[in-house]
C-alpha positions, 0 to 999 in steps of 0.5 A, a space after each residue: 858121172 861121179 868118180 870113185 876110188 878103187 883099192 886093191 890089196 896085194 899080199 906081201 911075198 916072203 923075201 927070197 932066201 928066207 926059210 921062215 915067214 914073217 911073224 906078221 903077214 902083211 899086205 900092200 894096198 894100191 889105190 886108183 881114182 877113176 871115173 870109168 863106168 866099168 865094174 871094179 875088176 875091169 876098171 882095175 885091169 884097165 888101170 893096170 894097163 895104163 900103169 904099164 904104158 906109163 912105165 914104158 914112157 918113163 923108160 923112153 923119156 929117161 933113155 933115147 927120148 931125153 936127147 931128141 936130135 933136132 927141131 925138125 919133125 922128120 928127124 924126131 919122127 925117125 928118132 922116135 921110131 928107132 927108139 921104139 924098136 930099140 926098146 922093144 928089142 931090148 925088152 924081148 932080149 930080157 924076156 928071153 934071157 931070164 925071169 930077172 931080166 923080164 922085169 928089169 929096166 932097159 939100162 940093166 938089160 943093156 949093161 948085163 946082156 948087150 954090153 958084155 958080149 960087146 966087150 969081148 971083142 976089141 978093135 978091128 973085131 979081133 977076139 981077145 986072148 983067153 975069152 970064149 971067142 978066142 981060137 983054141 991054142 992048138 
C-alpha cells in the first residue's frame, strides 16, 4: 500500500473585538501523511481523532503522569486510573463552566475553577469574613 499526504484548508477567523475584517483573508493548512485506505474525508476525520488523543496524552504526561509514584505495577496502575478520572472530571467541569474552559488546558481549569473556591475557606473549614460563604452580619 502506498502512503499519501492529506492537506486540509481551514479559514482564519476574524479576531475577537475587531469590527473590520483583515484586508487579505487567509487560510491555514493542516497536513497529514497517512497510509490508510479510507477515502480522504474519512481519513481526515480519523487523523483528527488521533490528534485529540495525543492532546490528552500530552496533558497527562505534563501533569499526573510526570511523577509516577513507584516502580510497582499495582501502584502505577492505581495512579493511572486516578489520573484518568481526575482528567475526565476536570474536562467535564470545564465544559460545564463556559465555552472558554471547554478548550482550556487542565492547569487553567484547575487554577480558575477549582483552586478559587478552595481559597475561600481557611484552615478548619471556617469561612473568611467578607466572602460569599461568610455568615450574614445580623
